[in-house]
LOKE-439328 format. One record per residue (C-alpha): y, z, x. Coordinates in steps of 0.1 Angstrom, whole numbers, padded with zeros to 4 digits, always signed. Example, Ala and Ser with C-alpha at 12.3 -4.5 7.8 and 13.67 -1.06 7.14 Angstrom:
BEGIN
-0045+0078+0123-0011+0071+0137
//
This chain:
BEGIN
-0074+0043-0125-0048+0031-0101-0071+0045-0073-0099+0023-0086-0077-0008-0086-0065+0000-0050-0100+0006-0039-0111-0028-0052-0080-0046-0037-0073-0028-0005-0106-0016+0010-0132-0037+0026-0163-0019+0013-0175+0015+0000-0190+0028+0033-0198+0063+0021-0229+0083+0017-0250+0115+0011-0284+0122+0025-0317+0141+0029-0328+0160+0060-0348+0140+0085-0380+0152+0100-0377+0155+0138-0407+0149+0161-0421+0180+0179-0434+0176+0215-0452+0204+0233-0436+0192+0266-0403+0174+0255-0394+0142+0273-0357+0132+0276-0362+0109+0246-0378+0135+0224-0351+0160+0234-0324+0136+0223-0341+0131+0190-0345+0169+0185-0307+0173+0191-0301+0147+0164-0314+0170+0137-0285+0178+0114-0271+0214+0118-0268+0237+0089-0253+0271+0081-0218+0284+0090-0201+0263+0117-0166+0267+0133-0155+0230+0134-0132+0217+0162-0100+0232+0175-0066+0219+0168-0043+0195+0188-0008+0209+0194+0022+0186+0193+0055+0203+0201+0092+0199+0209+0120+0225+0208+0097+0252+0196+0086+0232+0166+0049+0225+0163+0026+0200+0146-0010+0212+0145-0035+0183+0141-0071+0185+0130-0094+0157+0140-0115+0148+0110-0150+0133+0110-0171+0115+0085-0199+0117+0077-0206+0154+0083-0238+0174+0080-0248+0178+0044-0259+0215+0045-0233+0233+0065-0204+0257+0057-0172+0252+0076-0158+0285+0087-0123+0270+0094-0106+0303+0102-0080+0288+0125-0072+0260+0101-0066+0285+0072-0044+0306+0094-0023+0276+0106-0018+0262+0071-0008+0296+0058+0019+0299+0084+0031+0263+0080+0059+0248+0059+0041+0215+0051+0007+0198+0053+0005+0160+0060-0026+0148+0043-0025+0112+0055-0013+0077+0044-0014+0067+0008-0010+0031-0006+0009+0030-0038+0014+0000-0062+0050-0009-0069+0041-0012-0105+0027+0019-0122-0005+0014-0141-0013+0035-0171-0048+0050-0177-0057+0028-0207-0044-0004-0190-0064+0006-0160-0096+0007-0181-0090-0029-0192-0090-0039-0155-0124-0024-0147-0145-0054-0157-0124-0078-0137-0125-0054-0107-0163-0052-0108-0167-0089-0111-0147-0094-0079-0177-0080-0059-0196-0113-0065-0192-0145-0046-0166-0168-0062-0192-0195-0065-0218-0170-0077-0241-0177-0047-0268-0151-0040-0267-0131-0008-0295-0151+0008-0272-0182+0007-0242-0165+0021-0256-0151+0054-0277-0166+0082-0315-0166+0077-0321-0142+0106-0296-0117+0093-0310-0119+0058-0345-0111+0072-0330-0080+0088-0314-0072+0055-0346-0074+0036-0363-0050+0060-0335-0024+0057-0332-0030+0019-0369-0023+0014-0364+0010+0033-0333+0023+0017-0326+0004-0016-0361-0005-0028-0362-0032-0055-0325-0033-0063-0319-0068-0076-0282-0065-0085-0271-0060-0049-0284-0096-0042-0256-0109-0063-0229-0092-0043-0207-0105-0015-0220-0096+0020-0193-0070+0025-0202-0051-0007-0240-0054-0003-0236-0040+0033-0215-0011+0019-0242-0002-0007-0269-0003+0019-0249+0019+0043-0243+0044+0016-0280+0048+0008-0291+0049+0045-0266+0077+0054-0279+0097+0024-0314+0096+0040-0301+0108+0073-0290+0144+0064-0253+0134+0062-0226+0134+0036-0193+0118+0029-0183+0146+0005-0146+0155+0011-0153+0189+0027-0123+0188+0050-0097+0175+0026-0108+0198-0002-0105+0230+0020-0071+0219+0033-0058+0213-0002-0072+0245-0016-0057+0265+0013-0023+0248+0010-0023+0255-0028-0032+0291-0022-0002+0297+0001+0022+0274-0018+0025+0250+0012+0038+0215+0002+0014+0186+0006+0029+0154+0021+0015+0119+0021+0030+0092+0043+0035+0065+0016+0033+0027+0017+0045+0010-0014+0032-0026-0020+0038-0052-0046+0008-0073-0056+0024-0087-0088+0005-0085-0120-0026-0064-0113-0049-0083-0136-0040-0116-0120-0043-0100-0085-0079-0090-0092-0087-0125-0106-0072-0141-0074-0093-0118-0052-0124-0127-0072-0116-0164-0065-0112-0160-0028-0139-0162-0002-0140-0136+0026-0151-0141+0062-0174-0111+0059-0206-0122+0076-0198-0103+0108-0191-0072+0088-0225-0076+0072-0242-0081+0106-0225-0052+0122-0235-0029+0094-0271-0039+0098-0269-0033+0135-0254+0001+0130-0282+0012+0107-0308-0001+0131-0294+0016+0162-0268+0043+0154-0281+0067+0128-0292+0092+0155-0258+0090+0171-0241+0095+0138-0260+0127+0134-0251+0138+0169-0215+0131+0162-0216+0151+0129-0232+0180+0147-0206+0179+0175-0178+0181+0150-0194+0209+0131-0200+0230+0162-0166+0223+0177-0180+0203+0206-0150+0181+0216-0165+0171+0249-0196+0160+0231-0175+0139+0208-0158+0122+0237-0191+0113+0252-0205+0098+0221-0196+0062+0213-0175+0056+0182-0193+0025+0171-0180+0017+0136-0183-0014+0116-0155-0003+0092-0128-0019+0113-0146-0053+0113-0151-0050+0076-0114-0041+0070-0103-0070+0092-0124-0093+0070-0103-0082+0041-0069-0080+0058-0073-0115+0073-0082-0131+0039-0060-0157+0022-0056-0133-0007-0039-0107+0015-0019-0131+0037-0004-0148+0006+0009-0114-0005+0023-0105+0029+0000-0075+0033-0018-0084+0065+0002-0059+0084-0010-0029+0064-0027-0012+0094+0006-0014+0114+0025-0001+0084+0002+0028+0080+0006+0038+0116+0044+0036+0114+0044+0056+0081+0023+0084+0096+0044+0086+0128+0076+0087+0107+0062+0115+0086+0051+0134+0117+0085+0131+0134+0103+0141+0102+0081+0172+0099+0087+0181+0136+0124+0179+0131+0125+0200+0100+0097+0226+0102+0087+0253+0126+0051+0246+0119+0033+0217+0102-0004+0210+0097-0018+0174+0097-0051+0155+0098-0062+0124+0116-0096+0108+0122-0112+0122+0154-0117+0086+0167-0079+0081+0166-0072+0114+0183-0095+0105+0212-0082+0069+0217-0059+0064+0247-0036+0044+0225-0039+0065+0193-0013+0082+0172-0009+0112+0194-0005+0089+0224+0024+0073+0206+0040+0108+0200+0035+0116+0237+0054+0084+0246+0082+0095+0224+0087+0127+0244+0066+0152+0225+0042+0176+0244+0006+0171+0233-0020+0198+0241-0057+0193+0234-0078+0222+0220
//
């Protein structure tokens, strides 16, 4: 239940999804455009996934897997290299976790559920059509008819949450899934070989949780740009999302580099982190704290273990100023797969 509370308080929107296979057009003499569409069909069957990045110093190694989400819905990750590296490691760094300073019991958490759900609505209870520009609302109606049908409840939600629900349904229709395939396999393998799991932890204090949810429900969010970018992504990027999922599944790192990582999630997260609710609690630096916590956990593991396995989003690995770039600046050798 603490996870539920944190999801309501610390995340911009539930951008997750599962989907059905698309039907690709068939052309007797494929043009460049039809060839691109054919390539966007989601792969299935057993696939190798990408290779691992190698961070090292003084014969101690941190192996890093670049993760991708969403992934093809019907594929089996062979993951031989990942299993072997985890089995030979002394620790696995799962990622960054945000923990509340005050522990919340299960039954108390249940009493917070109604308040958490009500925070999805506009503080003044305005409908969606009054919260976004008319031209964006017209785009919303077209996409809603395609992916959500006659869902009336979503019209009562803030733009950031309405956009998240639309995104979830659209990705389900695109042959993709946000099921935790990668994390589940890593955890199972670590458990099988008794390898400790580590999370870089950030502990925050939001005061009384019930009051915090009420305060969030009373605050407006500057989330129109999040809403707009989500619509644009669904209108223009679904084929690229499929191509990116295929590239990860088949281990095509070069292909991932060539594909743009357009992602509305950062804009939506910024809408939340820049809100008065967050600023008043001194939490607007959570992104920087998460980066610092992961780097600290990575350096500690490199100092103590002969081998450590870790995961980071592929987009962060490929950024010139990403997490591994920071380790390189600190004197570690970084080798790409």
